[in-house]
C-alpha positions as CSV (number, residue, x, y, z in Angstrom):
1,M,49.6,57.3,26.9
2,V,47.7,57.0,23.6
3,L,48.4,54.7,20.7
4,G,50.4,57.1,18.1
5,E,51.2,59.7,20.4
6,N,54.8,61.0,20.8
7,V,56.3,58.2,18.9
8,M,60.0,58.6,18.3
9,S,60.7,58.5,14.6
10,H,63.6,59.2,12.3
11,W,63.5,62.6,10.4
12,P,64.4,62.6,6.8
13,T,68.1,64.0,6.3
14,S,66.6,66.5,3.4
15,K,64.3,67.9,6.1
16,G,67.2,68.2,8.8
17,G,67.6,64.6,9.9
18,G,67.7,63.3,13.5
19,L,64.8,61.9,15.6
20,R,61.5,63.8,16.2
21,L,58.3,62.9,18.0
22,M,55.4,62.3,15.7
23,S,51.6,61.8,16.7
24,G,48.5,61.2,14.6
25,T,47.0,58.5,12.8
26,S,49.9,58.2,10.3
27,T,51.8,56.7,13.4
28,A,49.0,55.0,15.1
29,T,48.0,53.0,12.2
30,P,51.0,50.6,11.9
31,I,51.3,50.5,15.5
32,A,47.7,49.2,15.8
33,T,48.1,46.9,12.9
34,A,51.3,45.2,14.3
35,L,49.4,45.0,17.7
36,V,46.5,43.1,16.2
37,A,48.8,40.9,14.1
38,L,50.7,39.8,17.1
39,L,47.3,39.2,19.1
40,L,46.0,37.1,16.3
41,E,49.1,35.0,16.1
42,F,49.0,34.6,19.7
43,T,45.4,33.2,19.7
44,S,46.8,30.5,17.2
45,Q,49.3,29.0,19.5
46,S,48.4,26.0,21.5
47,I,51.2,26.3,24.1
48,C,49.7,29.2,26.0
49,E,46.5,27.7,27.5
50,S,46.5,29.6,30.8
51,E,47.0,32.8,28.9
52,M,44.1,31.8,26.4
53,E,41.9,31.4,29.1
54,E,42.2,34.9,30.0
55,V,41.5,35.9,26.3
56,R,38.4,33.7,26.2
57,K,37.1,35.8,29.3
58,C,37.1,38.8,27.2
59,V,36.0,37.4,23.7
60,K,35.1,34.2,21.9
61,L,38.1,33.4,19.7
62,E,35.9,32.9,16.7
63,R,34.9,36.6,17.0
64,L,38.4,37.5,16.4
65,R,37.8,37.1,12.7
66,D,35.7,40.2,12.4
67,L,36.3,43.9,13.6
68,S,33.8,43.6,16.4
69,G,35.8,40.9,18.1
70,V,39.1,42.5,17.6
71,T,37.6,45.9,18.9
72,A,36.2,43.8,22.0
73,L,39.5,42.3,22.7
74,L,41.5,45.6,22.5
75,K,39.0,47.4,24.8
76,A,39.5,44.6,27.4
77,I,43.3,44.7,27.4
78,S,43.2,48.5,27.6
79,L,41.6,48.6,30.8
C-alpha cells in the first residue's frame, strides 16, 4: 500500500454524500505531515530509550531538523 492511496473519505452532500476512496497528493500530504509530526514528537520523549536506540541506528537525531534526515528515517521505517 502506498501513502495516500485508496483513503476512505467523506464526500460532500452537495456531490451525493457518503464515503469515497480517494488517492493522490491531496490525501497523501496530510497523512505524511501527521506521520512526521508524530515521529518528531516521539524523538523528543525521554521514556522510550530502547525504541530511541532503534531510531538512532537509522539516523542521528539532530538530522531530523532537516529534510534529508526526515527522508532517511522514513526510508528506514518503510522497509
